[in-house]
N, C-alpha and C positions, 0 to 999 in steps of 0.2 A: 381630820385630813381635808385636803383641797382648800385650805384657807388661803395659801399662797401657792399658785401654780406657775412654775417657770416653763416657758415654751421656747425650745431651741429648734432652729430650722436650718437645713441645708448647709451643714458643715463641709460636706464633700471631702472628708478625710481621705488621703493625706494632703489634699490641696486646699486646706482651710487657711484663713489668714493667720499669720504667725502670732498675733496678739489675741486671738479669739478666746483662748483658754484663760488668759489673764483677765480678760473682760468678763467671762462667765464667773470666774472666781470672785471678782469684786461684786458682781450681782448677787451671788450666793451670800456674801458677807453682809450686804445691805438688806436684802429682802428675806433671807432665811426660808427658802421655799420648802414646803413639806411634800410637794408633789412635783416631779420633773417629767416633762413630756418632750421627747425629741420627735418632731413632726415629719421626719423623713429626710432622705438623702444624707444620712450620717456618713456613709462611705460613697466614694465616687465610682470605683471600679472602671476607671477610664480605659484600662488595657483590654477589657472585654466589652466595651461599649458596642451598641448596635450601630453606632456611627464610626467614622474613621478615628483611629487612635493615633496619637503622635508618637513616632518612632524614637524620639528623644526622651520620652518619659519611661518610668520603670515598667517591667513586665508585670503580668497579673500576679505572679508570686512575689515579686519585689514590692509591688504596691501593697499587697496584703501584709507583708512583713512590716513595712513602715507603719501601716494603719494600726496594727496590733499594739505597737508602742504607744501611740496616741490614745487608743481606746483604753489602755491600762491607766494612763494618766487621767483621762476623763472619768473613768470608773472610780478612781481614788477620790475625785472631787464629788461625784454623784453616784453613790453605791447602788441606788435603786432608780432606774429609769424605765419608762414605757416608750418603746420605739414604734412609730407608726409606719406601716408599709409604704413604700415609695418606689418610683421608677428606677432610680440608680441603685439603691440598696438591694433591690430584688434581682439585679442583673445576673448574679451567679445562678439563681434558680431558673430564670427565664432562658438563659443560654442553655442550661442543661436540658430543659424540656424541649427547646427548639431542636436540639440534636438527638432527641430520642432517649434521654437518660431517665430511668425510672426514679420516682421520688424516694424509693427505698434506699438509693445510694447516697442521698443528700443529707448533710448534717445540719442541725439547727444553727442559727446565727450565733447563739451563745457558745456553742461548742467550738466553732472555728475562730471566734474572736477572743474566747477565754473569759467572758464575763460571767459573774456568778448569780446576780439577782436581777439583771435586766430582762425584760420580757418584750416580745414582739407581737403586735396586733395589726389587723387590717385597718381598722378605724377605731376611734375611741370616743366614748361619751362619758363625761364626768358630771357629777352634781357638786357644785361649789358649796362653800360653807354657808352661803345665804340662800341655798336651796334652788339655785338656777342651774339648768342643764346647759352644758357647752359641748359641742361636737368638735373633735379634732381630726383633721384629714390632711393628707399631703397636698393635694391640689386637684379639685374636681371641676373648677370653672374659674376663669379669670375674674369673674364678678362674684366675690365672696358673699355679697348680700343675697344673691339668687339662691345660693346654697342654704343660707340661714332661713330664707322664706320657705324653701321646699322642706327643710328639716323641722321647721317650727321651733328653732332654738338658735342661740348664738353659735358662731362658728369661728374656728381658728384654722388657718391653712398656711402652707409654705409654697414651695415649688417655683413660684414666679419671683425670680431673684431681684427684679427691679421694682417690685411692689412692696411697700412698707406703709400700711395704712390702718386706720380704725374708722369704721363707718357704722352708722345706725340706720335702722329701718323700724317701722312700727305698723301694727294693724290696730283695730279698735280695742283689742284685748291685751296686747303685749308689745314691749319694746325689745328689739333684738339688735345685736351688734355683730360685726364681722371684722376679723383681724387678719391682715396679711403680714407675715413675720419677716420678710426679707431673707437674708442669708448671712453666713459668716465665712465666706470664701475669699481666697486670694485671686482676684480677677486677673492679675498679671500672670498667673500660672499658664503654662502651655495647655493645660487641661481645658481652659476656657478660651482658647484661641478663636473659637467659632464666634465669640461675642466681641471681638476686638473692634469691629466697626458698627456695633449696635449704637443707635443714638441715645438710648437710655442706659445709664450706668447701673451696676448692681448696688443695692443698698444694704449695708451691714447693720445687724441689730438682732434683737429678740423681743419677747413679750413676757409680761407677768400679768397674772390675774389675781388681784388681792380682794378676797371676800366677794368675788363675783364681778369686780370692776377691772376692766382691762387697761393695760398701759403699755405703750411701746417704748423700748429702750434702744435708741440708736447707738451704734458703736462709731463714735466720731473720730475721724482720722485727721492728722495734720497734713501739711503740704508735702511731707515725705512719705505719706502712706502709712504712718505708724499711729496706733491708737493713742489718744491724748492722755490716757491713764485715769480717767474718771468717768463715772456714769452720769449722764445729764438727763 
């Protein structure tokens, strides 16, 4: 296990890019991952956001109903996934606790999404097939190498939609790397209206770690905003 690790980040279902699943399917075909990690913000939960939600988007119930269909499709592609805790996907629990609801009333993610073998964790550390330890977290710092240095191991994170990078750092004993995974969202969706005037555009893609060696896989779009149909 952990010979080929696929890392997916920030789909923000149901506001993901329409070609993101086709992109992931092609990556699966090429790399044949034995481990799949979704590094957070699988769901957007726009309707219950702590910030203003757009009235022209679906209600919380409508959004969840839409999301379940996409989750079912994604589960068919990847039956076993480890989901990392994140700010958007945890919104239902954060909202409940904010308004005084006991955890005894809350259902696990897998129950209300209908997944069978997916599991949810706060953070994740895996040992790759070449015996290197890698830490997976949604987003602890804009500088991923600082996390690697503090953890004493290589790190992969998401959260920062406009960051898509692979960087290295070293001390006298060890070489570490840090990966920023970008995202797989539809930036034109009203859910991301807040970013309309941001100078930096969101970068679409994901990452694979093959026998301990990381690689970024950009999802390249044409001038119409459609995926070009191949992994580069």
